[in-house]
Backbone as JSON Lines, residues from 0, in Angstrom:
{"i":0,"aa":"M","n":[2.05,-3.42,57.55],"ca":[0.99,-2.7,58.33],"c":[-0.43,-3.1,57.91]}
{"i":1,"aa":"Y","n":[-1.15,-2.62,58.94],"ca":[-2.75,-3.48,58.86],"c":[-3.74,-2.95,57.49]}
{"i":2,"aa":"P","n":[-4.09,-3.33,56.72],"ca":[-4.96,-2.58,55.38],"c":[-6.2,-2.14,56.06]}
{"i":3,"aa":"Y","n":[-5.92,-0.74,56.5],"ca":[-7.02,0.06,56.91],"c":[-7.99,0.24,55.9]}
{"i":4,"aa":"L","n":[-7.46,0.91,54.6],"ca":[-8.1,1.2,53.61],"c":[-9.07,0.36,52.78]}
{"i":5,"aa":"R","n":[-8.45,-0.96,52.95],"ca":[-8.84,-1.93,52.16],"c":[-10.07,-2.31,53.15]}
{"i":6,"aa":"L","n":[-9.91,-2.41,54.73],"ca":[-10.41,-2.74,55.35],"c":[-12.02,-1.77,55.49]}
{"i":7,"aa":"A","n":[-11.73,-0.38,55.22],"ca":[-13.15,0.61,55.1],"c":[-13.75,0.26,53.99]}
{"i":8,"aa":"L","n":[-13.04,-0.02,52.74],"ca":[-13.47,-0.56,51.35],"c":[-14.4,-1.55,51.47]}
{"i":9,"aa":"T","n":[-13.97,-2.56,52.19],"ca":[-14.65,-3.83,52.49],"c":[-16.04,-3.45,53.36]}
{"i":10,"aa":"V","n":[-15.89,-2.98,54.2],"ca":[-17.07,-2.68,55.16],"c":[-18.21,-1.88,54.37]}
{"i":11,"aa":"F","n":[-17.58,-0.47,53.72],"ca":[-18.48,0.13,52.6],"c":[-19.2,-0.48,51.97]}
{"i":12,"aa":"Q","n":[-18.33,-1.89,51.2],"ca":[-19.35,-2.46,50.2],"c":[-20.32,-3.42,50.76]}
{"i":13,"aa":"A","n":[-19.78,-3.66,52.07],"ca":[-20.47,-4.96,52.93],"c":[-22.0,-4.62,53.3]}
{"i":14,"aa":"A","n":[-21.9,-3.0,53.49],"ca":[-23.02,-2.19,54.34],"c":[-23.95,-1.93,53.21]}
{"i":15,"aa":"R","n":[-23.79,-2.33,51.8],"ca":[-24.54,-1.93,50.57],"c":[-24.87,-3.46,50.3]}
{"i":16,"aa":"A","n":[-24.47,-4.21,50.94],"ca":[-25.12,-5.71,50.55],"c":[-25.97,-6.19,51.09]}
{"i":17,"aa":"P","n":[-26.96,-7.25,50.51],"ca":[-27.99,-7.59,51.31],"c":[-27.63,-8.61,52.99]}
{"i":18,"aa":"A","n":[-28.57,-8.31,53.86],"ca":[-28.21,-9.03,54.87],"c":[-28.22,-10.62,54.9]}
{"i":19,"aa":"I","n":[-27.47,-11.03,55.56],"ca":[-27.37,-12.59,55.6],"c":[-27.68,-13.26,56.86]}
{"i":20,"aa":"A","n":[-28.06,-14.71,56.87],"ca":[-28.63,-15.12,57.95],"c":[-27.01,-16.13,59.13]}
{"i":21,"aa":"P","n":[-27.54,-16.23,59.99],"ca":[-26.39,-16.64,60.78],"c":[-25.51,-17.66,60.12]}
{"i":22,"aa":"G","n":[-26.36,-18.21,59.72],"ca":[-25.17,-19.69,59.04],"c":[-24.68,-19.56,57.58]}
{"i":23,"aa":"G","n":[-25.32,-17.94,56.79],"ca":[-24.83,-17.58,55.77],"c":[-23.27,-17.32,55.54]}
{"i":24,"aa":"A","n":[-23.21,-17.06,54.07],"ca":[-21.98,-16.9,53.74],"c":[-21.45,-15.49,52.77]}
{"i":25,"aa":"T","n":[-20.19,-15.39,52.81],"ca":[-20.18,-13.87,52.48],"c":[-18.89,-14.54,51.77]}
{"i":26,"aa":"I","n":[-18.87,-13.58,50.45],"ca":[-17.64,-13.54,49.64],"c":[-16.82,-11.93,49.19]}
{"i":27,"aa":"I","n":[-16.12,-12.16,49.39],"ca":[-15.18,-10.74,49.29],"c":[-14.19,-11.04,48.2]}
{"i":28,"aa":"K","n":[-13.76,-10.18,47.0],"ca":[-12.8,-10.05,46.08],"c":[-11.78,-9.52,46.3]}
{"i":29,"aa":"T","n":[-10.45,-9.78,46.25],"ca":[-9.19,-8.93,46.24],"c":[-8.68,-9.36,45.18]}
{"i":30,"aa":"R","n":[-7.2,-8.75,45.8],"ca":[-5.8,-9.33,45.15],"c":[-4.42,-9.35,45.56]}
{"i":31,"aa":"C","n":[-3.77,-10.1,45.42],"ca":[-2.37,-9.98,45.82],"c":[-1.69,-8.69,45.48]}
{"i":32,"aa":"W","n":[-1.5,-7.86,46.04],"ca":[-0.56,-6.42,45.85],"c":[0.79,-6.66,46.21]}
{"i":33,"aa":"P","n":[1.58,-6.24,46.22],"ca":[3.09,-6.13,46.6],"c":[3.38,-6.35,47.65]}
{"i":34,"aa":"W","n":[2.48,-5.2,48.65],"ca":[2.51,-5.29,49.95],"c":[2.16,-6.27,50.77]}
{"i":35,"aa":"D","n":[1.39,-7.39,50.16],"ca":[0.7,-8.66,50.66],"c":[1.78,-10.01,50.34]}
{"i":36,"aa":"A","n":[3.16,-9.83,49.37],"ca":[3.18,-10.51,48.91],"c":[4.95,-10.81,49.93]}
{"i":37,"aa":"D","n":[5.43,-11.88,49.96],"ca":[6.63,-12.53,50.44],"c":[8.09,-12.62,49.18]}
{"i":38,"aa":"P","n":[9.16,-12.84,49.8],"ca":[10.02,-12.54,48.97],"c":[10.1,-13.92,47.66]}
{"i":39,"aa":"F","n":[9.0,-14.47,47.85],"ca":[8.66,-15.37,46.69],"c":[7.81,-15.1,45.88]}
{"i":40,"aa":"L","n":[7.31,-13.94,46.13],"ca":[6.21,-13.02,45.07],"c":[4.67,-13.81,45.09]}
{"i":41,"aa":"E","n":[4.35,-14.04,46.4],"ca":[3.27,-14.73,46.74],"c":[2.61,-14.33,47.82]}
{"i":42,"aa":"L","n":[1.4,-14.42,47.85],"ca":[0.79,-14.44,49.09],"c":[1.49,-14.84,50.59]}
{"i":43,"aa":"N","n":[1.65,-13.91,51.2],"ca":[2.85,-14.3,52.82],"c":[1.49,-14.82,53.25]}
{"i":44,"aa":"N","n":[2.2,-16.01,53.84],"ca":[1.11,-16.81,54.86],"c":[0.51,-16.11,56.42]}
{"i":45,"aa":"G","n":[1.22,-15.05,56.74],"ca":[0.67,-14.31,57.49],"c":[-0.79,-13.07,57.15]}
{"i":46,"aa":"R","n":[-0.11,-12.81,55.81],"ca":[-0.9,-12.12,55.42],"c":[-2.47,-12.7,55.13]}
{"i":47,"aa":"H","n":[-2.64,-13.83,54.8],"ca":[-3.41,-14.58,54.45],"c":[-4.12,-14.52,55.95]}
{"i":48,"aa":"L","n":[-3.83,-14.5,56.84],"ca":[-5.03,-14.38,58.42],"c":[-5.25,-12.88,58.47]}
{"i":49,"aa":"T","n":[-4.31,-11.99,57.76],"ca":[-5.27,-10.55,57.84],"c":[-6.14,-10.45,57.08]}
{"i":50,"aa":"L","n":[-6.03,-10.75,56.01],"ca":[-6.95,-10.6,54.96],"c":[-8.19,-11.51,55.11]}
{"i":51,"aa":"F","n":[-8.12,-12.52,56.12],"ca":[-9.27,-13.52,56.83],"c":[-10.09,-12.56,57.59]}
{"i":52,"aa":"D","n":[-9.03,-11.45,58.19],"ca":[-9.82,-10.35,59.32],"c":[-10.96,-10.03,58.42]}
{"i":53,"aa":"L","n":[-10.67,-9.36,57.11],"ca":[-11.21,-8.65,56.31],"c":[-12.63,-9.28,56.13]}
{"i":54,"aa":"G","n":[-12.61,-10.47,55.62],"ca":[-13.65,-11.34,55.54],"c":[-14.95,-11.47,56.59]}
{"i":55,"aa":"R","n":[-13.83,-11.3,57.46],"ca":[-14.86,-11.7,59.08],"c":[-15.45,-10.37,59.27]}
{"i":56,"aa":"F","n":[-14.91,-9.15,58.86],"ca":[-15.58,-7.94,59.22],"c":[-16.93,-7.62,58.14]}
{"i":57,"aa":"A","n":[-16.6,-8.28,56.72],"ca":[-17.88,-7.79,55.76],"c":[-18.91,-9.12,56.53]}
{"i":58,"aa":"F","n":[-18.43,-9.96,56.79],"ca":[-19.68,-11.09,57.38],"c":[-20.47,-10.54,58.48]}
{"i":59,"aa":"G","n":[-19.68,-9.72,59.15],"ca":[-20.2,-9.12,60.63],"c":[-21.01,-8.06,60.14]}
{"i":60,"aa":"M","n":[-20.81,-6.96,59.1],"ca":[-21.72,-6.07,58.74],"c":[-23.07,-6.26,58.02]}
{"i":61,"aa":"R","n":[-22.56,-7.19,57.37],"ca":[-23.87,-8.16,56.64],"c":[-24.77,-8.84,57.5]}
{"i":62,"aa":"F","n":[-24.3,-9.31,58.49],"ca":[-24.87,-9.95,59.45],"c":[-25.67,-8.9,60.39]}
{"i":63,"aa":"G","n":[-25.12,-7.69,60.56],"ca":[-25.66,-6.97,61.6],"c":[-24.94,-6.79,62.86]}
{"i":64,"aa":"L","n":[-23.82,-7.3,62.9],"ca":[-22.89,-7.3,64.02],"c":[-22.14,-6.07,64.44]}
{"i":65,"aa":"L","n":[-21.88,-5.45,63.22],"ca":[-20.65,-4.36,63.52],"c":[-21.51,-3.24,64.03]}
{"i":66,"aa":"P","n":[-22.77,-2.81,63.83],"ca":[-23.57,-1.61,64.33],"c":[-24.02,-1.87,65.78]}
{"i":67,"aa":"V","n":[-24.26,-3.39,66.15],"ca":[-23.96,-3.74,67.92],"c":[-22.93,-3.46,68.61]}
{"i":68,"aa":"L","n":[-22.13,-4.01,67.45],"ca":[-20.49,-3.56,68.33],"c":[-20.37,-1.85,68.64]}
{"i":69,"aa":"R","n":[-20.68,-1.16,67.61],"ca":[-20.47,-0.01,67.95],"c":[-21.42,0.77,69.09]}
{"i":70,"aa":"Q","n":[-22.68,0.29,69.0],"ca":[-23.62,0.72,70.11],"c":[-23.33,0.12,70.99]}
{"i":71,"aa":"R","n":[-22.72,-0.8,71.45],"ca":[-22.7,-1.21,73.18],"c":[-20.9,-1.17,73.4]}
{"i":72,"aa":"R","n":[-20.19,-0.83,72.29],"ca":[-18.91,-0.34,72.64],"c":[-18.25,-1.77,72.75]}
{"i":73,"aa":"W","n":[-18.53,-2.74,72.07],"ca":[-18.02,-4.15,72.01],"c":[-16.89,-4.2,71.07]}
{"i":74,"aa":"S","n":[-16.09,-5.1,71.3],"ca":[-14.95,-5.48,70.36],"c":[-15.03,-6.57,70.1]}
{"i":75,"aa":"L","n":[-14.33,-7.49,68.79],"ca":[-13.87,-8.9,68.59],"c":[-12.57,-9.28,69.31]}
{"i":76,"aa":"V","n":[-12.26,-10.37,69.31],"ca":[-10.98,-10.91,69.59],"c":[-11.05,-12.29,68.72]}
{"i":77,"aa":"V","n":[-9.68,-12.97,68.51],"ca":[-9.81,-13.88,68.04],"c":[-9.02,-14.83,69.12]}
{"i":78,"aa":"G","n":[-9.55,-16.12,69.41],"ca":[-8.82,-16.7,70.53],"c":[-8.17,-17.98,69.65]}
{"i":79,"aa":"G","n":[-7.88,-18.18,68.59],"ca":[-7.29,-19.49,68.09],"c":[-7.85,-19.35,66.67]}
{"i":80,"aa":"S","n":[-6.83,-20.27,65.89],"ca":[-6.89,-20.41,64.98],"c":[-6.16,-21.46,64.04]}
{"i":81,"aa":"T","n":[-6.37,-22.19,63.21],"ca":[-5.74,-23.03,62.09],"c":[-5.6,-22.87,60.74]}
{"i":82,"aa":"T","n":[-4.85,-23.36,60.14],"ca":[-4.82,-22.55,58.78],"c":[-4.03,-23.52,57.87]}
{"i":83,"aa":"Q","n":[-4.66,-24.07,56.85],"ca":[-4.27,-25.08,55.98],"c":[-3.67,-24.46,54.86]}
{"i":84,"aa":"Y","n":[-2.59,-24.44,53.92],"ca":[-1.97,-23.84,52.52],"c":[-1.74,-24.66,51.82]}
{"i":85,"aa":"R","n":[-2.46,-24.91,50.71],"ca":[-2.27,-25.8,49.76],"c":[-2.29,-25.36,47.95]}
{"i":86,"aa":"R","n":[-2.26,-24.18,48.11],"ca":[-1.67,-23.46,46.23],"c":[-1.55,-21.88,46.87]}
{"i":87,"aa":"R","n":[-0.52,-21.8,45.87],"ca":[0.04,-20.39,46.14],"c":[-0.91,-19.33,45.45]}
{"i":88,"aa":"I","n":[-1.06,-18.33,46.02],"ca":[-1.36,-16.85,45.28],"c":[-0.48,-16.08,44.88]}
{"i":89,"aa":"R","n":[-0.43,-15.87,43.5],"ca":[0.97,-14.78,43.14],"c":[0.52,-13.71,43.35]}
{"i":90,"aa":"L","n":[1.6,-12.64,42.97],"ca":[1.68,-11.66,42.89],"c":[0.63,-10.92,41.76]}
{"i":91,"aa":"F","n":[-0.55,-10.21,42.02],"ca":[-1.41,-9.81,40.94],"c":[-2.59,-10.52,40.7]}
{"i":92,"aa":"E","n":[-2.53,-11.88,41.43],"ca":[-3.07,-12.76,41.26],"c":[-4.4,-12.68,42.06]}
{"i":93,"aa":"R","n":[-5.59,-12.41,41.4],"ca":[-6.85,-12.17,42.05],"c":[-7.84,-13.12,42.84]}
{"i":94,"aa":"F","n":[-8.09,-13.3,43.76],"ca":[-8.6,-14.02,44.42],"c":[-10.06,-13.64,45.25]}
{"i":95,"aa":"E","n":[-10.63,-14.53,46.12],"ca":[-11.95,-14.59,46.2],"c":[-11.66,-14.98,48.32]}
{"i":96,"aa":"I","n":[-12.16,-14.37,49.01],"ca":[-12.27,-14.93,50.22],"c":[-13.88,-15.2,50.62]}
{"i":97,"aa":"L","n":[-14.14,-16.44,51.06],"ca":[-15.3,-16.94,51.74],"c":[-15.46,-17.2,53.08]}
{"i":98,"aa":"T","n":[-16.35,-16.66,53.86],"ca":[-16.61,-16.49,55.0],"c":[-17.79,-17.11,55.67]}
{"i":99,"aa":"R","n":[-17.62,-17.82,56.67],"ca":[-19.13,-18.59,56.94],"c":[-18.9,-18.78,58.59]}
{"i":100,"aa":"C","n":[-20.05,-18.75,59.26],"ca":[-19.94,-18.79,60.41],"c":[-20.72,-20.16,60.79]}
{"i":101,"aa":"L","n":[-19.72,-21.66,61.42],"ca":[-20.32,-22.76,61.18],"c":[-21.0,-22.91,62.84]}
{"i":102,"aa":"A","n":[-20.78,-22.2,63.82],"ca":[-21.61,-22.74,64.84],"c":[-21.13,-21.88,66.01]}
{"i":103,"aa":"R","n":[-21.61,-21.52,67.13],"ca":[-21.25,-20.94,68.3],"c":[-21.65,-21.51,69.91]}
{"i":104,"aa":"D","n":[-20.86,-21.46,70.49],"ca":[-21.08,-21.89,72.08],"c":[-21.22,-21.32,72.91]}
{"i":105,"aa":"E","n":[-21.13,-21.03,74.14],"ca":[-21.14,-20.21,75.3],"c":[-20.55,-18.7,75.17]}
{"i":106,"aa":"K","n":[-19.19,-18.85,74.73],"ca":[-18.64,-18.29,74.63],"c":[-17.76,-17.86,73.24]}
{"i":107,"aa":"W","n":[-17.59,-19.0,72.24],"ca":[-17.09,-18.72,71.07],"c":[-17.7,-18.77,69.59]}
{"i":108,"aa":"F","n":[-17.23,-18.07,68.8],"ca":[-18.37,-18.01,67.26],"c":[-16.86,-18.83,66.51]}
{"i":109,"aa":"Y","n":[-17.4,-20.1,65.44],"ca":[-16.62,-20.83,65.19],"c":[-16.32,-20.51,63.81]}
{"i":110,"aa":"F","n":[-15.78,-20.27,62.92],"ca":[-15.72,-19.77,61.4],"c":[-14.9,-20.03,60.43]}
{"i":111,"aa":"E","n":[-15.21,-20.83,59.22],"ca":[-14.71,-21.28,58.25],"c":[-14.25,-20.17,57.18]}
{"i":112,"aa":"Q","n":[-12.85,-20.09,57.1],"ca":[-12.91,-19.05,55.97],"c":[-11.95,-19.75,54.64]}
{"i":113,"aa":"I","n":[-12.17,-19.47,53.75],"ca":[-11.12,-20.18,52.53],"c":[-10.76,-19.26,50.98]}
{"i":114,"aa":"T","n":[-9.66,-19.16,51.01],"ca":[-9.42,-18.18,49.58],"c":[-9.41,-19.29,48.29]}
{"i":115,"aa":"L","n":[-10.16,-18.73,47.52],"ca":[-10.44,-19.2,46.26],"c":[-9.88,-18.36,45.05]}
{"i":116,"aa":"S","n":[-8.86,-19.05,43.91],"ca":[-8.53,-18.8,42.94],"c":[-8.93,-19.14,42.01]}
{"i":117,"aa":"R","n":[-9.58,-18.68,40.69],"ca":[-10.1,-19.28,39.83],"c":[-11.2,-20.31,40.1]}
{"i":118,"aa":"G","n":[-11.69,-20.34,41.13],"ca":[-12.76,-21.32,41.62],"c":[-11.88,-22.38,42.32]}
{"i":119,"aa":"K","n":[-10.64,-22.62,42.52],"ca":[-9.56,-23.71,43.37],"c":[-9.66,-22.74,44.52]}
{"i":120,"aa":"P","n":[-9.84,-23.54,45.93],"ca":[-9.2,-23.45,47.29],"c":[-7.65,-23.31,47.62]}
{"i":121,"aa":"C","n":[-7.44,-22.29,47.63],"ca":[-5.94,-22.09,47.88],"c":[-5.36,-21.98,49.5]}
{"i":122,"aa":"S","n":[-6.25,-22.27,50.46],"ca":[-6.44,-21.71,51.98],"c":[-7.36,-21.8,52.67]}
{"i":123,"aa":"A","n":[-7.34,-22.62,53.97],"ca":[-8.71,-22.76,54.67],"c":[-8.14,-22.48,56.15]}
{"i":124,"aa":"A","n":[-8.98,-21.52,56.79],"ca":[-8.89,-21.27,57.96],"c":[-10.16,-21.87,59.17]}
{"i":125,"aa":"F","n":[-9.69,-22.06,59.93],"ca":[-10.85,-22.45,60.73],"c":[-10.43,-21.52,62.45]}
{"i":126,"aa":"V","n":[-11.38,-20.4,62.19],"ca":[-10.93,-19.57,63.69],"c":[-12.07,-19.35,64.35]}
{"i":127,"aa":"R","n":[-11.5,-19.61,65.57],"ca":[-12.54,-19.2,67.17],"c":[-12.27,-17.94,67.52]}
{"i":128,"aa":"T","n":[-13.7,-17.26,67.38],"ca":[-13.68,-15.38,67.84],"c":[-14.81,-15.33,68.85]}
{"i":129,"aa":"A","n":[-14.4,-14.27,69.56],"ca":[-15.17,-13.87,70.95],"c":[-15.5,-12.26,70.63]}
{"i":130,"aa":"V","n":[-16.75,-11.97,71.2],"ca":[-17.06,-10.12,71.55],"c":[-16.7,-10.2,72.84]}
{"i":131,"aa":"V","n":[-15.83,-9.07,72.97],"ca":[-15.33,-9.01,74.63],"c":[-16.09,-7.14,74.82]}
{"i":132,"aa":"A","n":[-16.04,-6.95,75.78],"ca":[-16.51,-5.71,76.34],"c":[-15.68,-5.17,77.27]}
{"i":133,"aa":"G","n":[-14.42,-5.08,76.81],"ca":[-13.59,-4.27,77.61],"c":[-13.03,-4.79,78.64]}
{"i":134,"aa":"P","n":[-12.8,-4.16,79.81],"ca":[-12.27,-5.0,80.95],"c":[-13.28,-5.72,81.59]}
{"i":135,"aa":"K","n":[-14.78,-5.89,81.35],"ca":[-15.72,-6.96,81.83],"c":[-15.15,-8.38,80.96]}
{"i":136,"aa":"G","n":[-14.66,-8.1,79.83],"ca":[-14.46,-9.63,79.46],"c":[-15.24,-10.13,78.37]}
{"i":137,"aa":"T","n":[-15.06,-11.46,78.12],"ca":[-16.04,-12.16,77.17],"c":[-17.6,-11.82,77.4]}
{"i":138,"aa":"V","n":[-18.32,-10.98,76.03],"ca":[-19.67,-11.39,76.19],"c":[-20.26,-12.73,75.72]}
{"i":139,"aa":"P","n":[-21.21,-13.33,76.27],"ca":[-21.56,-14.64,76.45],"c":[-22.4,-14.33,74.59]}
{"i":140,"aa":"T","n":[-22.31,-15.4,74.25],"ca":[-22.98,-15.84,72.79],"c":[-24.23,-15.29,72.79]}
{"i":141,"aa":"Q","n":[-24.93,-15.7,73.66],"ca":[-26.06,-15.75,73.54],"c":[-26.92,-14.22,74.18]}
{"i":142,"aa":"E","n":[-26.24,-13.51,74.62],"ca":[-26.18,-12.03,74.39],"c":[-26.09,-11.38,73.41]}
{"i":143,"aa":"V","n":[-25.1,-12.11,72.88],"ca":[-24.93,-11.48,71.47],"c":[-26.15,-11.39,70.21]}
{"i":144,"aa":"M","n":[-26.51,-12.77,70.07],"ca":[-27.33,-13.01,69.23],"c":[-28.31,-12.48,69.75]}
{"i":145,"aa":"T","n":[-28.86,-12.41,70.91],"ca":[-30.06,-11.64,71.27],"c":[-30.25,-10.47,71.01]}
{"i":146,"aa":"A","n":[-29.15,-9.66,71.24],"ca":[-29.13,-8.13,70.51],"c":[-29.09,-8.03,69.04]}
{"i":147,"aa":"L","n":[-29.25,-9.18,68.32],"ca":[-29.33,-9.49,66.96],"c":[-30.68,-9.97,66.35]}
{"i":148,"aa":"G","n":[-31.37,-10.34,67.4],"ca":[-32.59,-10.99,67.27],"c":[-32.33,-12.32,66.71]}
{"i":149,"aa":"Q","n":[-31.35,-13.26,67.1],"ca":[-30.9,-14.37,66.36],"c":[-30.45,-15.57,67.4]}
{"i":150,"aa":"D","n":[-31.39,-15.42,68.94],"ca":[-30.7,-15.77,69.89],"c":[-31.23,-17.8,69.79]}
{"i":151,"aa":"H","n":[-31.9,-18.04,68.65],"ca":[-32.29,-19.34,68.3],"c":[-31.27,-19.96,67.76]}
{"i":152,"aa":"W","n":[-30.54,-19.57,66.91],"ca":[-29.2,-19.71,65.97],"c":[-28.16,-20.58,66.84]}
{"i":153,"aa":"Y","n":[-27.68,-21.68,66.57],"ca":[-26.58,-22.32,67.16],"c":[-25.28,-22.89,66.4]}
{"i":154,"aa":"G","n":[-26.16,-23.53,65.44],"ca":[-25.15,-24.52,64.25],"c":[-24.97,-25.45,64.79]}
{"i":155,"aa":"T","n":[-24.05,-26.33,63.7],"ca":[-23.38,-27.3,64.27],"c":[-22.06,-27.46,63.69]}
{"i":156,"aa":"L","n":[-21.15,-27.8,64.2],"ca":[-19.85,-27.79,64.36],"c":[-19.66,-29.55,63.4]}
{"i":157,"aa":"P","n":[-18.88,-29.1,62.14],"ca":[-18.76,-30.54,61.48],"c":[-17.52,-31.15,62.19]}
{"i":158,"aa":"D","n":[-17.84,-32.88,61.92],"ca":[-16.62,-33.38,62.59],"c":[-15.11,-33.03,62.79]}
{"i":159,"aa":"W","n":[-15.05,-32.78,61.27],"ca":[-13.37,-32.11,61.42],"c":[-12.97,-30.86,62.47]}
{"i":160,"aa":"A","n":[-14.32,-29.87,62.31],"ca":[-14.13,-28.64,63.26],"c":[-14.07,-28.85,64.69]}
{"i":161,"aa":"S","n":[-14.75,-30.15,65.18],"ca":[-14.88,-30.51,66.43],"c":[-13.79,-31.01,66.96]}
{"i":162,"aa":"A","n":[-13.24,-31.82,66.17],"ca":[-11.66,-32.57,66.44],"c":[-10.52,-31.58,66.66]}
{"i":163,"aa":"L","n":[-10.68,-30.43,65.73],"ca":[-9.57,-29.45,65.95],"c":[-9.79,-28.66,67.18]}
{"i":164,"aa":"E","n":[-11.3,-28.35,67.55],"ca":[-11.58,-27.91,68.71],"c":[-11.2,-28.56,70.14]}
{"i":165,"aa":"T","n":[-11.44,-29.92,69.73],"ca":[-10.81,-30.54,71.24],"c":[-9.18,-30.61,71.08]}
{"i":166,"aa":"A","n":[-8.99,-30.69,70.15],"ca":[-6.86,-30.88,70.32],"c":[-7.04,-29.52,70.91]}
{"i":167,"aa":"D","n":[-7.1,-28.52,70.4],"ca":[-7.01,-27.36,70.92],"c":[-7.08,-27.17,72.32]}
{"i":168,"aa":"R","n":[-8.27,-27.59,73.0],"ca":[-8.67,-27.31,74.13],"c":[-7.52,-28.23,75.09]}
{"i":169,"aa":"S","n":[-7.04,-29.31,74.53],"ca":[-6.37,-30.19,75.07],"c":[-4.78,-29.7,75.44]}
{"i":170,"aa":"R","n":[-4.21,-28.69,74.45],"ca":[-3.08,-27.65,74.7],"c":[-3.13,-27.24,75.94]}
{"i":171,"aa":"P","n":[-1.87,-27.53,76.61],"ca":[-1.44,-26.39,78.0],"c":[-1.58,-25.11,77.7]}
{"i":172,"aa":"W","n":[-1.75,-24.22,78.74],"ca":[-1.94,-22.64,78.72],"c":[-1.56,-22.44,80.12]}
{"i":173,"aa":"P","n":[-0.51,-21.65,80.24],"ca":[0.71,-21.07,79.3],"c":[1.25,-22.29,78.5]}
{"i":174,"aa":"P","n":[1.81,-22.29,77.58],"ca":[2.61,-23.02,77.05],"c":[4.11,-23.55,77.36]}
{"i":175,"aa":"I","n":[4.68,-22.67,78.18],"ca":[6.15,-23.11,78.67],"c":[5.9,-22.5,80.18]}
{"i":176,"aa":"D","n":[6.46,-23.16,81.17],"ca":[6.48,-22.95,82.61],"c":[8.16,-22.5,82.75]}
{"i":177,"aa":"P","n":[8.35,-21.48,83.07],"ca":[9.71,-21.17,83.4],"c":[10.61,-21.66,84.86]}
{"i":178,"aa":"Q","n":[9.7,-22.54,85.29],"ca":[10.17,-22.83,86.63],"c":[10.57,-24.1,86.28]}
{"i":179,"aa":"N","n":[9.74,-24.85,85.23],"ca":[9.91,-26.66,85.06],"c":[11.57,-26.6,84.23]}
{"i":180,"aa":"S","n":[12.44,-27.11,84.82],"ca":[13.99,-27.19,84.34],"c":[13.8,-28.71,83.18]}
{"i":181,"aa":"D","n":[12.86,-29.31,83.55],"ca":[12.66,-30.83,83.11],"c":[12.66,-30.43,80.86]}
{"i":182,"aa":"P","n":[13.23,-30.81,80.0],"ca":[13.27,-30.46,78.59],"c":[12.07,-31.11,78.35]}
{"i":183,"aa":"Q","n":[11.55,-31.97,78.93],"ca":[10.13,-33.12,78.31],"c":[9.11,-31.94,78.9]}
{"i":184,"aa":"G","n":[9.03,-31.5,79.85],"ca":[7.9,-30.65,80.3],"c":[7.69,-29.22,79.76]}
{"i":185,"aa":"C","n":[8.71,-28.49,79.49],"ca":[8.49,-27.46,78.96],"c":[10.01,-26.96,78.17]}
{"i":186,"aa":"A","n":[10.54,-25.81,78.64],"ca":[11.69,-25.26,77.96],"c":[12.82,-25.66,78.55]}
{"i":187,"aa":"P","n":[14.03,-25.97,78.31],"ca":[15.21,-26.08,79.18],"c":[15.69,-24.89,79.87]}
{"i":188,"aa":"Q","n":[16.08,-25.23,81.04],"ca":[16.66,-24.14,82.06],"c":[17.43,-23.43,81.37]}
{"i":189,"aa":"V","n":[17.38,-22.11,81.66],"ca":[18.28,-20.85,80.98],"c":[19.12,-20.24,81.83]}
{"i":190,"aa":"S","n":[20.88,-20.44,81.92],"ca":[21.36,-19.47,82.81],"c":[21.15,-18.04,82.7]}
{"i":191,"aa":"S","n":[21.07,-17.62,83.83],"ca":[20.99,-16.21,83.65],"c":[22.29,-15.64,84.13]}
{"i":192,"aa":"S","n":[23.35,-16.35,84.2],"ca":[24.96,-15.64,84.06],"c":[25.38,-15.45,82.64]}
{"i":193,"aa":"A","n":[26.45,-14.51,82.71],"ca":[26.83,-13.98,81.18],"c":[27.73,-15.0,81.13]}
{"i":194,"aa":"S","n":[28.17,-15.11,79.49],"ca":[29.11,-16.59,79.21],"c":[30.37,-15.69,78.96]}
{"i":195,"aa":"Q","n":[31.64,-16.22,79.33],"ca":[32.86,-15.69,79.89],"c":[33.53,-15.8,78.68]}
C-alpha cells in the first residue's frame, strides 16, 4: 500500500522548512518499518522507489511547486528511472533520503536521489519527471518554472546522468512488437491454440 500517512507527514514537515532554490537539496529522515521490508528483513528494492517519491514531494513543497500544482490542477509523472543498490537497509534501521534536482530540458526535470545510513550511501536513483495537465499532456518546464518565478534556471546534467539519459532514449518503445516473430527482434511468436 502507498504510504499516504507518511506522505502527509513529509509534506507537513516540508511546508514548515525553509524554501530552497532550484538546484538545492532536501533531506528527509525515516526508518525501515516491517511494511517496508522484504522476506530478508531489509528495505525492499521497490520500496526504495516509493520512498524516493516522498523525497520528491518534500523537494516540491520546499521549492514551491506543490501549491502551484494544486492551483493549476497539474500533477506529476515519472517518465523513467535507474537505480543502484549497494548497501542493505535493515529492518528498523534509520536512514535519510537526499533529493536534488540536477537539471531540466524542455519536457523533463532530472532528479538524483540517494539513501544514506550512518552517513554511508545505500542506494541512488536517477529519475526523470514531468508536470502534466490532465488530458492536455505534458506542461513545458519553461511554463512550470515561469509559474515559480525561476524561469532562468536550467541546471547542468553531469556526464554520468547525460550518458544514462542518452542510453534510455535509445531504447525502443514499445519494447515488444507482437507482430514480429523474429526472436532477435522482440518476443518469440506465441501460439494462440490450446495445448492438447
